C-alpha positions, 0 to 999 in steps of 0.5 A, spaced: 277 439 529 283 440 533 283 447 532 276 448 535 277 445 541 283 449 543 279 455 540 274 453 545 279 453 551 282 460 549 275 463 549 272 459 555 279 462 559 277 469 557 270 469 560 271 467 567 264 467 571 263 472 577 261 468 583 256 472 587 256 470 594 250 471 600 252 473 607 249 468 610 249 471 617 244 476 614 239 470 614 240 468 621 236 471 627 240 472 633 239 469 639 236 473 645 239 472 652 233 476 655 228 471 654 225 468 660 225 460 659 220 456 664 221 449 663 215 445 661 213 439 666 214 432 663 207 429 661 209 422 659 214 416 660 217 412 655 212 407 657 206 411 656 207 412 648 204 407 643 211 403 641 212 396 641 214 392 647 221 391 644 223 398 643 220 400 650 225 394 652 231 397 648 230 404 651 229 402 658 235 397 657 239 404 655 237 407 662 232 412 659 225 412 663 223 419 662 223 423 655 226 430 654 222 436 653 223 435 646 221 428 646 215 429 650 212 434 645 214 431 639 213 423 639 206 423 641 205 428 635 209 424 630 206 417 632 199 420 629 203 421 623 203 429 623 209 433 620 213 436 626 218 441 626 222 441 633 227 446 635 232 445 641 239 445 643 244 440 642 244 434 646 237 434 648 234 428 644 232 431 638 234 425 634 231 420 638 225 424 638 225 423 630 227 416 630 223 413 635 216 414 631 220 413 624 222 406 627 215 404 629 212 407 622 217 402 618 215 396 623 208 397 621 210 398 613 214 392 613 208 388 617 203 390 612 208 389 606 211 382 608 204 379 611 201 375 606 
């Protein structure tokens, strides 16, 4: 039994696997600088969204009254329970656009589950 183990180690070391790699840069589309960007007007305020009073107070308490463009487009759709994909630059509020509807969803589920 001891010889088998050593034989296994020797044969394993002789047959090293080749690891194939993929150049990820070939899969990424390069950003274009020539695209004209016209900002869309903000259509909502946080108070317009159908979110709980407590969450609205917390958002206002942090000094936010007007959502960013990504939040303005994503939150109403997410509150309807639809799937979304949002693309925006860093620091534009994508995380909040995702978490605000998610926290409301959790509150609704918790109320249904724990109300007897």
